[in-house]
CHARMM internal coordinates of N, CA and C (Angstrom, degrees):
IC EDIT
DIST 1 N 1 CA 1.4475
DIST 1 CA 1 C 1.5255
ANGL 1 N 1 CA 1 C 108.73
DIST 1 C 2 N 1.3137
ANGL 1 CA 1 C 2 N 114.27
DIHE 1 N 1 CA 1 C 2 N 134.35
DIST 2 N 2 CA 1.4624
ANGL 1 C 2 N 2 CA 121.34
DIHE 1 CA 1 C 2 N 2 CA 175.43
DIST 2 CA 2 C 1.5166
ANGL 2 N 2 CA 2 C 108.20
DIHE 1 C 2 N 2 CA 2 C -117.40
DIST 2 C 3 N 1.3216
ANGL 2 CA 2 C 3 N 116.03
DIHE 2 N 2 CA 2 C 3 N 140.14
DIST 3 N 3 CA 1.4532
ANGL 2 C 3 N 3 CA 121.63
DIHE 2 CA 2 C 3 N 3 CA 174.16
DIST 3 CA 3 C 1.5217
ANGL 3 N 3 CA 3 C 107.35
DIHE 2 C 3 N 3 CA 3 C -98.00
DIST 3 C 4 N 1.3148
ANGL 3 CA 3 C 4 N 116.08
DIHE 3 N 3 CA 3 C 4 N 125.56
DIST 4 N 4 CA 1.4583
ANGL 3 C 4 N 4 CA 122.52
DIHE 3 CA 3 C 4 N 4 CA 177.48
DIST 4 CA 4 C 1.5224
ANGL 4 N 4 CA 4 C 106.85
DIHE 3 C 4 N 4 CA 4 C -104.37
DIST 4 C 5 N 1.3289
ANGL 4 CA 4 C 5 N 117.18
DIHE 4 N 4 CA 4 C 5 N 109.30
DIST 5 N 5 CA 1.4623
ANGL 4 C 5 N 5 CA 123.23
DIHE 4 CA 4 C 5 N 5 CA -175.27
DIST 5 CA 5 C 1.5224
ANGL 5 N 5 CA 5 C 108.08
DIHE 4 C 5 N 5 CA 5 C -103.27
DIST 5 C 6 N 1.3185
ANGL 5 CA 5 C 6 N 116.12
DIHE 5 N 5 CA 5 C 6 N 117.77
DIST 6 N 6 CA 1.4632
ANGL 5 C 6 N 6 CA 121.84
DIHE 5 CA 5 C 6 N 6 CA -176.46
DIST 6 CA 6 C 1.5217
ANGL 6 N 6 CA 6 C 110.11
DIHE 5 C 6 N 6 CA 6 C -106.17
DIST 6 C 7 N 1.3194
ANGL 6 CA 6 C 7 N 116.28
DIHE 6 N 6 CA 6 C 7 N 115.56
DIST 7 N 7 CA 1.4527
ANGL 6 C 7 N 7 CA 122.09
DIHE 6 CA 6 C 7 N 7 CA 178.21
DIST 7 CA 7 C 1.5160
ANGL 7 N 7 CA 7 C 112.25
DIHE 6 C 7 N 7 CA 7 C 103.23
DIST 7 C 8 N 1.3219
ANGL 7 CA 7 C 8 N 116.32
DIHE 7 N 7 CA 7 C 8 N 131.35
DIST 8 N 8 CA 1.4680
ANGL 7 C 8 N 8 CA 120.54
DIHE 7 CA 7 C 8 N 8 CA -178.36
DIST 8 CA 8 C 1.5233
ANGL 8 N 8 CA 8 C 111.08
DIHE 7 C 8 N 8 CA 8 C -127.51
DIST 8 C 9 N 1.3223
ANGL 8 CA 8 C 9 N 116.00
DIHE 8 N 8 CA 8 C 9 N 41.28
DIST 9 N 9 CA 1.4618
ANGL 8 C 9 N 9 CA 119.63
DIHE 8 CA 8 C 9 N 9 CA 175.35
DIST 9 CA 9 C 1.5199
ANGL 9 N 9 CA 9 C 110.61
DIHE 8 C 9 N 9 CA 9 C -70.64
DIST 9 C 10 N 1.3187
ANGL 9 CA 9 C 10 N 116.06
DIHE 9 N 9 CA 9 C 10 N 175.13
DIST 10 N 10 CA 1.4663
ANGL 9 C 10 N 10 CA 121.33
DIHE 9 CA 9 C 10 N 10 CA -175.26
DIST 10 CA 10 C 1.5244
ANGL 10 N 10 CA 10 C 113.63
DIHE 9 C 10 N 10 CA 10 C -55.54
DIST 10 C 11 N 1.3267
ANGL 10 CA 10 C 11 N 118.04
DIHE 10 N 10 CA 10 C 11 N -36.86
DIST 11 N 11 CA 1.4654
ANGL 10 C 11 N 11 CA 119.75
DIHE 10 CA 10 C 11 N 11 CA -176.98
DIST 11 CA 11 C 1.5213
ANGL 11 N 11 CA 11 C 113.26
DIHE 10 C 11 N 11 CA 11 C -74.53
DIST 11 C 12 N 1.3067
ANGL 11 CA 11 C 12 N 117.62
DIHE 11 N 11 CA 11 C 12 N -15.15
DIST 12 N 12 CA 1.4635
ANGL 11 C 12 N 12 CA 119.52
DIHE 11 CA 11 C 12 N 12 CA -177.06
DIST 12 CA 12 C 1.5258
ANGL 12 N 12 CA 12 C 114.06
DIHE 11 C 12 N 12 CA 12 C -97.67
DIST 12 C 13 N 1.3097
ANGL 12 CA 12 C 13 N 117.66
DIHE 12 N 12 CA 12 C 13 N -18.90
DIST 13 N 13 CA 1.4587
ANGL 12 C 13 N 13 CA 120.76
DIHE 12 CA 12 C 13 N 13 CA -172.19
DIST 13 CA 13 C 1.5328
ANGL 13 N 13 CA 13 C 113.50
DIHE 12 C 13 N 13 CA 13 C -60.72
DIST 13 C 14 N 1.3365
ANGL 13 CA 13 C 14 N 120.92
DIHE 13 N 13 CA 13 C 14 N -45.59
DIST 14 N 14 CA 1.4718
ANGL 13 C 14 N 14 CA 118.91
DIHE 13 CA 13 C 14 N 14 CA -178.95
DIST 14 CA 14 C 1.5371
ANGL 14 N 14 CA 14 C 113.51
DIHE 13 C 14 N 14 CA 14 C -60.18
DIST 14 C 15 N 1.3178
ANGL 14 CA 14 C 15 N 117.19
DIHE 14 N 14 CA 14 C 15 N -44.91
DIST 15 N 15 CA 1.4687
ANGL 14 C 15 N 15 CA 119.83
DIHE 14 CA 14 C 15 N 15 CA 179.77
DIST 15 CA 15 C 1.5114
ANGL 15 N 15 CA 15 C 112.27
DIHE 14 C 15 N 15 CA 15 C -66.77
DIST 15 C 16 N 1.2949
ANGL 15 CA 15 C 16 N 115.84
DIHE 15 N 15 CA 15 C 16 N -40.58
DIST 16 N 16 CA 1.4641
ANGL 15 C 16 N 16 CA 121.10
DIHE 15 CA 15 C 16 N 16 CA 178.69
DIST 16 CA 16 C 1.5179
ANGL 16 N 16 CA 16 C 110.60
DIHE 15 C 16 N 16 CA 16 C -62.72
DIST 16 C 17 N 1.3093
ANGL 16 CA 16 C 17 N 116.87
DIHE 16 N 16 CA 16 C 17 N -46.43
DIST 17 N 17 CA 1.4705
ANGL 16 C 17 N 17 CA 120.73
DIHE 16 CA 16 C 17 N 17 CA 178.38
DIST 17 CA 17 C 1.5280
ANGL 17 N 17 CA 17 C 110.92
DIHE 16 C 17 N 17 CA 17 C -60.78
DIST 17 C 18 N 1.3087
ANGL 17 CA 17 C 18 N 116.98
DIHE 17 N 17 CA 17 C 18 N -41.21
DIST 18 N 18 CA 1.4690
ANGL 17 C 18 N 18 CA 120.48
DIHE 17 CA 17 C 18 N 18 CA -179.36
DIST 18 CA 18 C 1.5251
ANGL 18 N 18 CA 18 C 110.98
DIHE 17 C 18 N 18 CA 18 C -62.02
DIST 18 C 19 N 1.3196
ANGL 18 CA 18 C 19 N 117.51
DIHE 18 N 18 CA 18 C 19 N -43.26
DIST 19 N 19 CA 1.4658
ANGL 18 C 19 N 19 CA 120.84
DIHE 18 CA 18 C 19 N 19 CA 178.53
DIST 19 CA 19 C 1.5238
ANGL 19 N 19 CA 19 C 111.26
DIHE 18 C 19 N 19 CA 19 C -62.53
DIST 19 C 20 N 1.3336
ANGL 19 CA 19 C 20 N 116.15
DIHE 19 N 19 CA 19 C 20 N -47.85
DIST 20 N 20 CA 1.4685
ANGL 19 C 20 N 20 CA 119.48
DIHE 19 CA 19 C 20 N 20 CA -177.64
DIST 20 CA 20 C 1.5249
ANGL 20 N 20 CA 20 C 110.55
DIHE 19 C 20 N 20 CA 20 C -65.84
DIST 20 C 21 N 1.3135
ANGL 20 CA 20 C 21 N 116.83
DIHE 20 N 20 CA 20 C 21 N -45.82
DIST 21 N 21 CA 1.4714
ANGL 20 C 21 N 21 CA 119.82
DIHE 20 CA 20 C 21 N 21 CA -179.93
DIST 21 CA 21 C 1.5277
ANGL 21 N 21 CA 21 C 111.50
DIHE 20 C 21 N 21 CA 21 C -65.50
DIST 21 C 22 N 1.3308
ANGL 21 CA 21 C 22 N 116.84
DIHE 21 N 21 CA 21 C 22 N -25.37
DIST 22 N 22 CA 1.4643
ANGL 21 C 22 N 22 CA 121.47
DIHE 21 CA 21 C 22 N 22 CA 177.61
DIST 22 CA 22 C 1.5201
ANGL 22 N 22 CA 22 C 113.45
DIHE 21 C 22 N 22 CA 22 C -80.64
DIST 22 C 23 N 1.3251
ANGL 22 CA 22 C 23 N 117.26
DIHE 22 N 22 CA 22 C 23 N -0.61
DIST 23 N 23 CA 1.4567
ANGL 22 C 23 N 23 CA 120.71
DIHE 22 CA 22 C 23 N 23 CA 175.09
DIST 23 CA 23 C 1.5198
ANGL 23 N 23 CA 23 C 115.03
DIHE 22 C 23 N 23 CA 23 C 92.01
DIST 23 C 24 N 1.3274
ANGL 23 CA 23 C 24 N 118.05
DIHE 23 N 23 CA 23 C 24 N 7.93
DIST 24 N 24 CA 1.4580
ANGL 23 C 24 N 24 CA 120.18
DIHE 23 CA 23 C 24 N 24 CA 177.85
DIST 24 CA 24 C 1.5233
ANGL 24 N 24 CA 24 C 110.56
DIHE 23 C 24 N 24 CA 24 C -69.96
DIST 24 C 25 N 1.3072
ANGL 24 CA 24 C 25 N 115.87
DIHE 24 N 24 CA 24 C 25 N 149.82
DIST 25 N 25 CA 1.4562
ANGL 24 C 25 N 25 CA 121.35
DIHE 24 CA 24 C 25 N 25 CA 173.97
DIST 25 CA 25 C 1.5300
ANGL 25 N 25 CA 25 C 107.19
DIHE 24 C 25 N 25 CA 25 C -81.15
DIST 25 C 26 N 1.3430
ANGL 25 CA 25 C 26 N 116.50
DIHE 25 N 25 CA 25 C 26 N 111.58
DIST 26 N 26 CA 1.4621
ANGL 25 C 26 N 26 CA 121.22
DIHE 25 CA 25 C 26 N 26 CA -174.31
DIST 26 CA 26 C 1.5234
ANGL 26 N 26 CA 26 C 110.24
DIHE 25 C 26 N 26 CA 26 C -127.91
DIST 26 C 27 N 1.3337
ANGL 26 CA 26 C 27 N 115.30
DIHE 26 N 26 CA 26 C 27 N 130.74
DIST 27 N 27 CA 1.4523
ANGL 26 C 27 N 27 CA 121.79
DIHE 26 CA 26 C 27 N 27 CA 168.99
DIST 27 CA 27 C 1.5236
ANGL 27 N 27 CA 27 C 105.88
DIHE 26 C 27 N 27 CA 27 C -105.83
DIST 27 C 28 N 1.3134
ANGL 27 CA 27 C 28 N 116.54
DIHE 27 N 27 CA 27 C 28 N 126.05
DIST 28 N 28 CA 1.4621
ANGL 27 C 28 N 28 CA 122.03
DIHE 27 CA 27 C 28 N 28 CA -179.94
DIST 28 CA 28 C 1.5229
ANGL 28 N 28 CA 28 C 108.28
DIHE 27 C 28 N 28 CA 28 C -98.40
DIST 28 C 29 N 1.3265
ANGL 28 CA 28 C 29 N 115.65
DIHE 28 N 28 CA 28 C 29 N 126.84
DIST 29 N 29 CA 1.4609
ANGL 28 C 29 N 29 CA 122.22
DIHE 28 CA 28 C 29 N 29 CA 178.78
DIST 29 CA 29 C 1.5139
ANGL 29 N 29 CA 29 C 108.44
DIHE 28 C 29 N 29 CA 29 C -115.87
DIST 29 C 30 N 1.3192
ANGL 29 CA 29 C 30 N 116.89
DIHE 29 N 29 CA 29 C 30 N 133.93
DIST 30 N 30 CA 1.4588
ANGL 29 C 30 N 30 CA 120.73
DIHE 29 CA 29 C 30 N 30 CA 177.74
DIST 30 CA 30 C 1.5227
ANGL 30 N 30 CA 30 C 108.50
DIHE 29 C 30 N 30 CA 30 C -152.40
DIST 30 C 31 N 1.3226
ANGL 30 CA 30 C 31 N 116.29
DIHE 30 N 30 CA 30 C 31 N 147.97
DIST 31 N 31 CA 1.4638
ANGL 30 C 31 N 31 CA 119.19
DIHE 30 CA 30 C 31 N 31 CA 178.49
DIST 31 CA 31 C 1.5164
ANGL 31 N 31 CA 31 C 111.29
DIHE 30 C 31 N 31 CA 31 C -59.63
DIST 31 C 32 N 1.3237
ANGL 31 CA 31 C 32 N 116.62
DIHE 31 N 31 CA 31 C 32 N -34.53
DIST 32 N 32 CA 1.4627
ANGL 31 C 32 N 32 CA 121.27
DIHE 31 CA 31 C 32 N 32 CA 178.87
DIST 32 CA 32 C 1.5268
ANGL 32 N 32 CA 32 C 108.61
DIHE 31 C 32 N 32 CA 32 C -119.14
DIST 32 C 33 N 1.3093
ANGL 32 CA 32 C 33 N 116.46
DIHE 32 N 32 CA 32 C 33 N 108.79
DIST 33 N 33 CA 1.4587
ANGL 32 C 33 N 33 CA 121.15
DIHE 32 CA 32 C 33 N 33 CA -177.38
DIST 33 CA 33 C 1.5255
ANGL 33 N 33 CA 33 C 110.71
DIHE 32 C 33 N 33 CA 33 C -61.02
DIST 33 C 34 N 1.3107
ANGL 33 CA 33 C 34 N 118.03
DIHE 33 N 33 CA 33 C 34 N -38.16
DIST 34 N 34 CA 1.4704
ANGL 33 C 34 N 34 CA 120.95
DIHE 33 CA 33 C 34 N 34 CA -178.95
DIST 34 CA 34 C 1.5292
ANGL 34 N 34 CA 34 C 111.31
DIHE 33 C 34 N 34 CA 34 C -61.45
DIST 34 C 35 N 1.3263
ANGL 34 CA 34 C 35 N 118.13
DIHE 34 N 34 CA 34 C 35 N -38.98
DIST 35 N 35 CA 1.4665
ANGL 34 C 35 N 35 CA 120.88
DIHE 34 CA 34 C 35 N 35 CA 178.45
DIST 35 CA 35 C 1.5284
ANGL 35 N 35 CA 35 C 110.92
DIHE 34 C 35 N 35 CA 35 C -67.83
DIST 35 C 36 N 1.3094
ANGL 35 CA 35 C 36 N 117.11
DIHE 35 N 35 CA 35 C 36 N -38.85
DIST 36 N 36 CA 1.4605
ANGL 35 C 36 N 36 CA 120.52
DIHE 35 CA 35 C 36 N 36 CA 176.81
DIST 36 CA 36 C 1.5232
ANGL 36 N 36 CA 36 C 110.24
DIHE 35 C 36 N 36 CA 36 C -65.31
DIST 36 C 37 N 1.3117
ANGL 36 CA 36 C 37 N 116.58
DIHE 36 N 36 CA 36 C 37 N -39.14
DIST 37 N 37 CA 1.4650
ANGL 36 C 37 N 37 CA 120.55
DIHE 36 CA 36 C 37 N 37 CA 178.60
DIST 37 CA 37 C 1.5245
ANGL 37 N 37 CA 37 C 111.15
DIHE 36 C 37 N 37 CA 37 C -63.99
DIST 37 C 38 N 1.3316
ANGL 37 CA 37 C 38 N 117.22
DIHE 37 N 37 CA 37 C 38 N -36.34
DIST 38 N 38 CA 1.4589
ANGL 37 C 38 N 38 CA 120.48
DIHE 37 CA 37 C 38 N 38 CA 176.33
DIST 38 CA 38 C 1.5235
ANGL 38 N 38 CA 38 C 111.08
DIHE 37 C 38 N 38 CA 38 C -63.53
DIST 38 C 39 N 1.3212
ANGL 38 CA 38 C 39 N 116.70
DIHE 38 N 38 CA 38 C 39 N -38.09
DIST 39 N 39 CA 1.4631
ANGL 38 C 39 N 39 CA 121.65
DIHE 38 CA 38 C 39 N 39 CA -175.67
DIST 39 CA 39 C 1.5239
ANGL 39 N 39 CA 39 C 113.09
DIHE 38 C 39 N 39 CA 39 C -77.72
DIST 39 C 40 N 1.3321
ANGL 39 CA 39 C 40 N 117.19
DIHE 39 N 39 CA 39 C 40 N -44.83
DIST 40 N 40 CA 1.4674
ANGL 39 C 40 N 40 CA 120.31
DIHE 39 CA 39 C 40 N 40 CA -173.49
DIST 40 CA 40 C 1.5176
ANGL 40 N 40 CA 40 C 113.75
DIHE 39 C 40 N 40 CA 40 C -138.16
DIST 40 C 41 N 1.3181
ANGL 40 CA 40 C 41 N 116.97
DIHE 40 N 40 CA 40 C 41 N 12.30
DIST 41 N 41 CA 1.4624
ANGL 40 C 41 N 41 CA 120.67
DIHE 40 CA 40 C 41 N 41 CA -177.82
DIST 41 CA 41 C 1.5176
ANGL 41 N 41 CA 41 C 114.22
DIHE 40 C 41 N 41 CA 41 C -61.79
DIST 41 C 42 N 1.3235
ANGL 41 CA 41 C 42 N 115.90
DIHE 41 N 41 CA 41 C 42 N -20.90
DIST 42 N 42 CA 1.4603
ANGL 41 C 42 N 42 CA 118.78
DIHE 41 CA 41 C 42 N 42 CA 179.26
DIST 42 CA 42 C 1.5312
ANGL 42 N 42 CA 42 C 112.52
DIHE 41 C 42 N 42 CA 42 C -72.02
DIST 42 C 43 N 1.3447
ANGL 42 CA 42 C 43 N 117.14
DIHE 42 N 42 CA 42 C 43 N -20.49
DIST 43 N 43 CA 1.4629
ANGL 42 C 43 N 43 CA 119.23
DIHE 42 CA 42 C 43 N 43 CA -178.93
DIST 43 CA 43 C 1.5295
ANGL 43 N 43 CA 43 C 113.59
DIHE 42 C 43 N 43 CA 43 C -127.18
DIST 43 C 44 N 1.3205
ANGL 43 CA 43 C 44 N 118.53
DIHE 43 N 43 CA 43 C 44 N -19.41
DIST 44 N 44 CA 1.4673
ANGL 43 C 44 N 44 CA 121.26
DIHE 43 CA 43 C 44 N 44 CA -178.55
DIST 44 CA 44 C 1.5273
ANGL 44 N 44 CA 44 C 110.16
DIHE 43 C 44 N 44 CA 44 C -78.56
DIST 44 C 45 N 1.3100
ANGL 44 CA 44 C 45 N 115.89
DIHE 44 N 44 CA 44 C 45 N 133.41
DIST 45 N 45 CA 1.4676
ANGL 44 C 45 N 45 CA 120.46
DIHE 44 CA 44 C 45 N 45 CA 179.63
DIST 45 CA 45 C 1.5322
ANGL 45 N 45 CA 45 C 112.50
DIHE 44 C 45 N 45 CA 45 C -93.06
DIST 45 C 46 N 1.3534
ANGL 45 CA 45 C 46 N 115.76
DIHE 45 N 45 CA 45 C 46 N -22.07
DIST 46 N 46 CA 1.4642
ANGL 45 C 46 N 46 CA 119.68
DIHE 45 CA 45 C 46 N 46 CA -172.73
DIST 46 CA 46 C 1.5293
ANGL 46 N 46 CA 46 C 109.38
DIHE 45 C 46 N 46 CA 46 C -136.90
DIST 46 C 47 N 1.3324
ANGL 46 CA 46 C 47 N 116.69
DIHE 46 N 46 CA 46 C 47 N 102.85
DIST 47 N 47 CA 1.4627
ANGL 46 C 47 N 47 CA 122.39
DIHE 46 CA 46 C 47 N 47 CA 177.47
DIST 47 CA 47 C 1.5240
ANGL 47 N 47 CA 47 C 107.14
DIHE 46 C 47 N 47 CA 47 C -118.82
DIST 47 C 48 N 1.3479
ANGL 47 CA 47 C 48 N 115.05
DIHE 47 N 47 CA 47 C 48 N 126.88
DIST 48 N 48 CA 1.4633
ANGL 47 C 48 N 48 CA 119.84
DIHE 47 CA 47 C 48 N 48 CA -175.77
DIST 48 CA 48 C 1.5342
ANGL 48 N 48 CA 48 C 111.06
DIHE 47 C 48 N 48 CA 48 C -127.15
DIST 48 C 49 N 1.3290
ANGL 48 CA 48 C 49 N 116.64
DIHE 48 N 48 CA 48 C 49 N 153.13
DIST 49 N 49 CA 1.4642
ANGL 48 C 49 N 49 CA 119.32
DIHE 48 CA 48 C 49 N 49 CA 175.36
DIST 49 CA 49 C 1.5239
ANGL 49 N 49 CA 49 C 109.87
DIHE 48 C 49 N 49 CA 49 C -72.15
DIST 49 C 50 N 1.3310
ANGL 49 CA 49 C 50 N 116.49
DIHE 49 N 49 CA 49 C 50 N 129.68
DIST 50 N 50 CA 1.4580
ANGL 49 C 50 N 50 CA 120.68
DIHE 49 CA 49 C 50 N 50 CA -176.32
DIST 50 CA 50 C 1.5193
ANGL 50 N 50 CA 50 C 112.69
DIHE 49 C 50 N 50 CA 50 C -80.72
DIST 50 C 51 N 1.3040
ANGL 50 CA 50 C 51 N 114.24
DIHE 50 N 50 CA 50 C 51 N 128.36
DIST 51 N 51 CA 1.4655
ANGL 50 C 51 N 51 CA 124.18
DIHE 50 CA 50 C 51 N 51 CA 159.76
DIST 51 CA 51 C 1.5234
ANGL 51 N 51 CA 51 C 104.77
DIHE 50 C 51 N 51 CA 51 C -143.17
DIST 51 C 52 N 1.3020
ANGL 51 CA 51 C 52 N 116.66
DIHE 51 N 51 CA 51 C 52 N 149.71
DIST 52 N 52 CA 1.4592
ANGL 51 C 52 N 52 CA 119.59
DIHE 51 CA 51 C 52 N 52 CA 179.60
DIST 52 CA 52 C 1.5212
ANGL 52 N 52 CA 52 C 110.69
DIHE 51 C 52 N 52 CA 52 C -59.63
DIST 52 C 53 N 1.3118
ANGL 52 CA 52 C 53 N 116.50
DIHE 52 N 52 CA 52 C 53 N -37.84
DIST 53 N 53 CA 1.4652
ANGL 52 C 53 N 53 CA 120.83
DIHE 52 CA 52 C 53 N 53 CA -179.67
DIST 53 CA 53 C 1.5312
ANGL 53 N 53 CA 53 C 111.19
DIHE 52 C 53 N 53 CA 53 C -64.59
DIST 53 C 54 N 1.3316
ANGL 53 CA 53 C 54 N 117.24
DIHE 53 N 53 CA 53 C 54 N -43.38
DIST 54 N 54 CA 1.4680
ANGL 53 C 54 N 54 CA 120.40
DIHE 53 CA 53 C 54 N 54 CA -179.63
DIST 54 CA 54 C 1.5245
ANGL 54 N 54 CA 54 C 110.83
DIHE 53 C 54 N 54 CA 54 C -66.65
DIST 54 C 55 N 1.3297
ANGL 54 CA 54 C 55 N 116.58
DIHE 54 N 54 CA 54 C 55 N -42.06
DIST 55 N 55 CA 1.4607
ANGL 54 C 55 N 55 CA 119.81
DIHE 54 CA 54 C 55 N 55 CA 178.02
DIST 55 CA 55 C 1.5206
ANGL 55 N 55 CA 55 C 110.72
DIHE 54 C 55 N 55 CA 55 C -62.35
DIST 55 C 56 N 1.3197
ANGL 55 CA 55 C 56 N 116.78
DIHE 55 N 55 CA 55 C 56 N -46.72
DIST 56 N 56 CA 1.4642
ANGL 55 C 56 N 56 CA 121.39
DIHE 55 CA 55 C 56 N 56 CA -179.57
DIST 56 CA 56 C 1.5281
ANGL 56 N 56 CA 56 C 110.80
DIHE 55 C 56 N 56 CA 56 C -58.55
DIST 56 C 57 N 1.3091
ANGL 56 CA 56 C 57 N 117.12
DIHE 56 N 56 CA 56 C 57 N -41.91
DIST 57 N 57 CA 1.4676
ANGL 56 C 57 N 57 CA 121.02
DIHE 56 CA 56 C 57 N 57 CA -179.62
DIST 57 CA 57 C 1.5267
ANGL 57 N 57 CA 57 C 111.90
DIHE 56 C 57 N 57 CA 57 C -67.44
DIST 57 C 58 N 1.3293
ANGL 57 CA 57 C 58 N 117.80
DIHE 57 N 57 CA 57 C 58 N -29.91
DIST 58 N 58 CA 1.4651
ANGL 57 C 58 N 58 CA 121.60
DIHE 57 CA 57 C 58 N 58 CA -176.52
DIST 58 CA 58 C 1.5278
ANGL 58 N 58 CA 58 C 113.19
DIHE 57 C 58 N 58 CA 58 C -83.02
DIST 58 C 59 N 1.3216
ANGL 58 CA 58 C 59 N 117.56
DIHE 58 N 58 CA 58 C 59 N -23.84
DIST 59 N 59 CA 1.4688
ANGL 58 C 59 N 59 CA 120.23
DIHE 58 CA 58 C 59 N 59 CA -176.22
DIST 59 CA 59 C 1.5190
ANGL 59 N 59 CA 59 C 111.89
DIHE 58 C 59 N 59 CA 59 C -66.20
DIST 59 C 60 N 1.3169
ANGL 59 CA 59 C 60 N 115.04
DIHE 59 N 59 CA 59 C 60 N 135.89
DIST 60 N 60 CA 1.4600
ANGL 59 C 60 N 60 CA 123.14
DIHE 59 CA 59 C 60 N 60 CA 177.68
DIST 60 CA 60 C 1.5248
ANGL 60 N 60 CA 60 C 108.64
DIHE 59 C 60 N 60 CA 60 C -119.46
DIST 60 C 61 N 1.3351
ANGL 60 CA 60 C 61 N 118.07
DIHE 60 N 60 CA 60 C 61 N 161.25
DIST 61 N 61 CA 1.4695
ANGL 60 C 61 N 61 CA 119.17
DIHE 60 CA 60 C 61 N 61 CA 176.59
DIST 61 CA 61 C 1.5291
ANGL 61 N 61 CA 61 C 110.74
DIHE 60 C 61 N 61 CA 61 C -53.12
DIST 61 C 62 N 1.3157
ANGL 61 CA 61 C 62 N 116.62
DIHE 61 N 61 CA 61 C 62 N 138.70
DIST 62 N 62 CA 1.4695
ANGL 61 C 62 N 62 CA 125.80
DIHE 61 CA 61 C 62 N 62 CA 179.68
DIST 62 CA 62 C 1.5225
ANGL 62 N 62 CA 62 C 114.37
DIHE 61 C 62 N 62 CA 62 C 77.12
DIST 62 C 63 N 1.3288
ANGL 62 CA 62 C 63 N 118.96
DIHE 62 N 62 CA 62 C 63 N -1.37
DIST 63 N 63 CA 1.4613
ANGL 62 C 63 N 63 CA 120.65
DIHE 62 CA 62 C 63 N 63 CA 174.16
DIST 63 CA 63 C 1.5201
ANGL 63 N 63 CA 63 C 109.44
DIHE 62 C 63 N 63 CA 63 C -71.59
DIST 63 C 64 N 1.3124
ANGL 63 CA 63 C 64 N 115.90
DIHE 63 N 63 CA 63 C 64 N 159.18
DIST 64 N 64 CA 1.4585
ANGL 63 C 64 N 64 CA 122.77
DIHE 63 CA 63 C 64 N 64 CA 178.37
DIST 64 CA 64 C 1.5271
ANGL 64 N 64 CA 64 C 107.88
DIHE 63 C 64 N 64 CA 64 C -119.79
DIST 64 C 65 N 1.3276
ANGL 64 CA 64 C 65 N 117.01
DIHE 64 N 64 CA 64 C 65 N 132.62
DIST 65 N 65 CA 1.4614
ANGL 64 C 65 N 65 CA 121.61
DIHE 64 CA 64 C 65 N 65 CA 176.14
DIST 65 CA 65 C 1.5204
ANGL 65 N 65 CA 65 C 108.53
DIHE 64 C 65 N 65 CA 65 C -113.15
DIST 65 C 66 N 1.3229
ANGL 65 CA 65 C 66 N 115.99
DIHE 65 N 65 CA 65 C 66 N 126.05
DIST 66 N 66 CA 1.4545
ANGL 65 C 66 N 66 CA 122.68
DIHE 65 CA 65 C 66 N 66 CA 178.43
DIST 66 CA 66 C 1.5241
ANGL 66 N 66 CA 66 C 107.38
DIHE 65 C 66 N 66 CA 66 C -116.77
DIST 66 C 67 N 1.3333
ANGL 66 CA 66 C 67 N 116.14
DIHE 66 N 66 CA 66 C 67 N 122.24
DIST 67 N 67 CA 1.4502
ANGL 66 C 67 N 67 CA 119.81
DIHE 66 CA 66 C 67 N 67 CA 179.78
DIST 67 CA 67 C 1.5104
ANGL 67 N 67 CA 67 C 110.44
DIHE 66 C 67 N 67 CA 67 C -108.34
DIST 67 C 68 N 1.3234
ANGL 67 CA 67 C 68 N 115.01
DIHE 67 N 67 CA 67 C 68 N 121.88
DIST 68 N 68 CA 1.4572
ANGL 67 C 68 N 68 CA 122.61
DIHE 67 CA 67 C 68 N 68 CA 173.25
DIST 68 CA 68 C 1.5236
ANGL 68 N 68 CA 68 C 109.20
DIHE 67 C 68 N 68 CA 68 C -108.68
DIST 68 C 69 N 1.3347
ANGL 68 CA 68 C 69 N 115.46
DIHE 68 N 68 CA 68 C 69 N 19.45
DIST 69 N 69 CA 1.4564
ANGL 68 C 69 N 69 CA 121.58
DIHE 68 CA 68 C 69 N 69 CA -177.84
DIST 69 CA 69 C 1.5186
ANGL 69 N 69 CA 69 C 109.68
DIHE 68 C 69 N 69 CA 69 C -87.18
DIST 69 C 70 N 1.3381
ANGL 69 CA 69 C 70 N 117.71
DIHE 69 N 69 CA 69 C 70 N 151.30
DIST 70 N 70 CA 1.4588
ANGL 69 C 70 N 70 CA 120.02
DIHE 69 CA 69 C 70 N 70 CA 175.07
DIST 70 CA 70 C 1.5332
ANGL 70 N 70 CA 70 C 111.13
DIHE 69 C 70 N 70 CA 70 C -62.97
DIST 70 C 71 N 1.3076
ANGL 70 CA 70 C 71 N 116.67
DIHE 70 N 70 CA 70 C 71 N 152.99
DIST 71 N 71 CA 1.4482
ANGL 70 C 71 N 71 CA 122.03
DIHE 70 CA 70 C 71 N 71 CA -175.12
DIST 71 CA 71 C 1.5199
ANGL 71 N 71 CA 71 C 114.02
DIHE 70 C 71 N 71 CA 71 C -63.12
DIST 71 C 72 N 1.3220
ANGL 71 CA 71 C 72 N 118.36
DIHE 71 N 71 CA 71 C 72 N -23.61
DIST 72 N 72 CA 1.4638
ANGL 71 C 72 N 72 CA 118.96
DIHE 71 CA 71 C 72 N 72 CA -178.39
DIST 72 CA 72 C 1.5046
ANGL 72 N 72 CA 72 C 110.44
DIHE 71 C 72 N 72 CA 72 C -67.91
END
COOR INIT
IC SEED 1 N 1 CA 1 C
IC BUILD
């Protein structure tokens, strides 16, 4: 199982860090890869540019997608 975490705003960083530091397999998705790298690049192994199409293509059975993105 892989956790796909979308969005690295201030409210998401603590939970995201906890998952990664806990050894979970996490793919971080963000519209701006550089901003995601600033937030969790020190511990995240996989940071990708977010598009709905790219996320949809990456999801596998039993994966979990968490969206911290605004509803718009």
